[in-house]
N, C-alpha and C positions, 0 to 999 in steps of 0.2 A: 504494500500500500504506500501511497505517496507520503503519508505522515511520517514514515520511517526516515525520510531525508532530514527532518528537523527534530523529531521526537523519539527518544529511546524509552521503551516501556520498562517500568521499574517493578510494578506490582499490580495485580488485579484488585480493584476496589469493590466492585459489585455489578449487578445487572438486573434487568427486568424484562418486560415484554418487548421493549423497543430495541434495546441494545446492551452492550457491556461497557463498563467504565474502568479505565486503568490510570494509575498515577504514572506520569511520564516526565522525563528530564529534557529540558530544552538544550539541544546540542549546539545551538547558536550562541547561547550564553555560557555554556560550560564546555571547554575543550580539554578533555582528558587524554593524555598520552601515556598509558601505563607502561608501554615498552621503554620509552625514554627514561621514565622515572625509575623503573627496575634496573635498567642498564646503568644509570648514574649511581645507584646505590651499590651495585656490584663492583664498580670500578673506583671505590673511594680510596683504596690504597695507592692508585696510580696518580692521584691528585697531589699537588704541592702541599706540603705541611703548612698548617696555619691558615688555609683558605677558610674564611668565615662562612660563606654560603655558596653553594653551587647553583647556577641558574636553573638547571633541570630539576633539581630536588625542590627548590623553592616553587617552581612552576607546578610540580606535581602536588605539593602540599596545598597550594592555593586552589588548584583544580578540585581536590578532594573537599575542601571547605565550600567551594561554590556548588559542588554536586549535592551537598547536604542542605544547602539553603533552600527553604520552601519557596522562596520567590522565583527560583529557577525551575520549578516544577509546574505541571499542569494536570488537569483531569481530562483524559481523552475519552470521548464517547463515540463508539463505533456501532452503527446500526447492525442488527442481526441479518444474516443471509435469509432469503425468502423462506427456506424450509425450517428456520429456527424462530422466525418472528411471529408475534401475535398481531393480527390485523395488518399483514404486510401490505395490503392494497393502499392504505392511507399513511403508511409509515413515513414515506419521504415528504409528503405534504405536511404532516405533523412536525417533522424536523425543520422544514423550511419556515413554518409559522413560528416555531419556538425560537429559532435563531433571529428571525426578523424582529420579533418582540424584544429580544434581549439587546439587539443593536439599536433599536429606537428609544429604549428607555435606559437611562442611567440612574441606578438606585443602589445605595450602599448594601442592601440586603438581597441583591440578585446577582447571579453569576455574571462575570465579565468574560466574554468570548475573546480568545487570544488568536486562534487560528481555525480555519474552516475550509472544507472541501465538500460542497454539496454533491458533486458528481460521484465522489467516492463514499459519500454518506458517513462523514465523521466531522467532529469538531473538538477543539481543545478549549477548555475554560480555565479560569483561575483555580488553583489547588488550595484547598483548606486542610491544613495539617491536623486539625482536631478531629477530622473524620465526620461521618454521617451521624444523624440523630439516632438511627437504628443501632449503631455501635455503642452509643452512650445511653441506651434506654435504662439501664440499671441505675444510672445517676439520677433519674427522674422518679423512680418508684417511691410512692408515698410522699412525694414532695410537690404538692399542688402549686405553691407559690413559685418555686424554682422552675417548674414546668411551664407555667404561664409566662414567667419572665423570659425564659429561653425561647419560647415559641412566638412571642409577640413580634420580634423583628422579621421573622419569616412571614407572618401574616401581613405585616405592613408591605413587604416586598411583593407578595402575591397579589395583594389588593391593588397596588400601583400598576402591576402588570395587567391585571384584568381591566382596570380603569382605562388604560391606554389602548 
């Protein structure tokens, strides 16, 4: 798929009737060269004594930190193939409408789309490292006020989306 030119899949996040979602790393922001880093570490004895830092090692360490920064990640949604999808007939139209709505409305509680290819039926949105509400469901058990406080921003975002 075309997304692989820019995005490296890191892990599966979840899925539903429309598609699957993966956490991805933006290869345009993070340039990792593990071969050069490994090579540099293996040749430390050949370096001049007293060298404070070697450019390859520094670049490797910086690359690792950039790869761990959530700002360099995204959430890739890829639509299911026809035989895996629920309601495949209107799947593409739903995706088009979803993306159009997200592009037209800027709201702090809605996803921000970073990259998209409607022909290949995928898009990448901002990644939220705290995960989905489903993964944190135990956090809300028996906590009505905490639940209402947490869900309110989501309701505001969805209301703004429906209003537009």
